[in-house]
N, C-alpha and C positions, 0 to 999 in steps of 0.2 A: 066338818074333815080332810082332813091333807089329804090329798090322794099320794102315791108313789112313780114314779117316774117313769115311763116306756123302755124297758133294760133295753140299751144301746146296744148293734153289731157291727162294726165295722172286719175290714180285709188286718190284722196286725203281718208289718209288712216283718217283721222278729219270726211268728212263728208261720206264714205263709197260708192260714187259713182265715174263712171267718170267726173271731171269739164276740163276746161280752167286752164289755168295755165304757167305759165309767171316764165326763171331759172334767178333767182338772183345773182348767184354764185357757182362756187365748194368747195371741201369741200374733202383730205384725212381722211382716214375711214381705220385706221390697213392695209396701205398701198396698198390703191382701191380710186381709181378715184370715187368721185358722184359729179353728181346734186345737187343742193340746188334748188327745185323750192318750188314757192307761186303759194297756191289757189289762184281764183279772184276773189271767191264768196266775200263780202262782206261780210255776216258774220259769215264769219272763217279765213281768211286770214292765214292757218295755214304753214308757214314752215318745211322740210323737207330733208332730202337727199335721193338722188334716185340714186339706182347704174346707171348705167353710160351703163357697160358693164355683164346683165341678165348673171349670173353665167349656165353652161347649168343641167341642172337637170337629174339625170341617171335617167335611166329608168330601173324598178327594173326587175329581172330573174322571169323567168314564168315558 
């Protein structure tokens, strides 16, 4: 029996809040792979490219 995938939540840039999203595809931007996510909110439905591997943030020198 197939299992249902776990719901994905991400910060929607349009709603400016964490929302349930679904992955609708992938894209390559400047050689980096990105997931294309769609906001599940019926009033929004924004599709945006989300970085799959977050860049390491350098810690500022003290």
